[in-house]
C-alpha positions as CSV (number, residue, x, y, z in Angstrom):
1,M,-0.1,-0.1,-0.1
2,Q,1.6,3.2,-1.5
3,T,1.6,6.3,1.9
4,P,-0.3,9.5,0.9
5,V,1.7,12.2,-0.6
6,L,0.5,16.0,-0.1
7,Y,1.2,18.3,-2.4
8,K,1.6,22.0,-1.9
9,I,0.8,24.7,-4.6
10,T,1.9,27.8,-5.4
11,I,0.8,30.6,-7.1
12,T,1.8,34.0,-8.4
13,P,0.4,36.5,-7.2
14,E,0.3,37.5,-10.8
15,A,-1.8,34.2,-12.0
16,H,-4.8,35.3,-9.2
17,P,-7.2,36.3,-12.1
18,F,-6.2,33.4,-14.2
19,V,-6.7,31.0,-11.5
20,L,-10.0,32.8,-10.4
21,R,-11.7,32.6,-14.0
22,E,-10.5,28.8,-14.3
23,L,-12.3,28.3,-11.4
24,H,-15.5,30.7,-11.8
25,R,-15.5,28.5,-15.8
26,M,-15.4,25.2,-13.3
27,N,-18.1,26.1,-11.1
28,I,-15.9,26.2,-8.4
29,N,-17.2,29.3,-6.7
30,H,-19.0,31.1,-3.0
31,A,-22.1,30.1,-4.7
32,S,-21.7,26.8,-5.4
33,L,-19.7,26.2,-2.2
34,F,-21.7,28.1,0.5
35,P,-25.9,28.4,-0.5
36,G,-27.2,31.2,0.8
37,L,-27.4,35.3,0.6
38,D,-23.5,36.1,1.7
39,G,-22.4,32.7,-1.2
40,L,-24.1,34.8,-3.1
41,A,-22.4,37.9,-2.4
42,L,-19.1,36.5,-2.3
43,S,-19.7,35.4,-5.8
44,L,-20.6,38.4,-6.9
45,T,-17.7,39.8,-5.7
46,T,-15.3,37.6,-6.9
47,V,-17.3,37.7,-10.6
48,S,-16.5,41.5,-10.7
49,K,-12.6,41.1,-9.5
50,I,-12.8,38.8,-12.7
51,A,-14.4,41.7,-14.9
52,A,-12.3,44.0,-13.8
53,T,-9.1,42.2,-14.6
54,T,-8.1,42.4,-17.6
55,V,-6.8,38.6,-18.9
56,P,-5.8,37.7,-22.2
57,A,-7.2,35.2,-23.8
58,N,-3.6,33.3,-25.4
59,R,-2.1,33.9,-22.1
60,T,-0.1,31.0,-20.8
61,P,-0.9,29.4,-17.7
62,D,2.2,30.3,-15.1
63,Y,1.2,27.4,-12.9
64,E,1.2,23.7,-13.7
65,F,-0.7,21.1,-11.8
66,E,0.5,18.0,-11.5
67,Q,-1.7,14.6,-10.9
68,V,-1.7,13.1,-7.8
69,R,-2.4,9.3,-7.1
70,F,-3.6,7.8,-4.1
């Protein structure tokens, strides 16, 4: 039996808008994680941050994800 491994993902501050946009596209946001008015309000705040930040469509990500198998 293999021992579980814990990975730390470090995201640069410059990648923050891109990561927010990608998480929102995957429906991972405050509204889906915390149903109710509080989650909706926080989700709308995040959507406004995404809209206020211009991220070029052809930009390469500043991060890489590793596949983790347990």
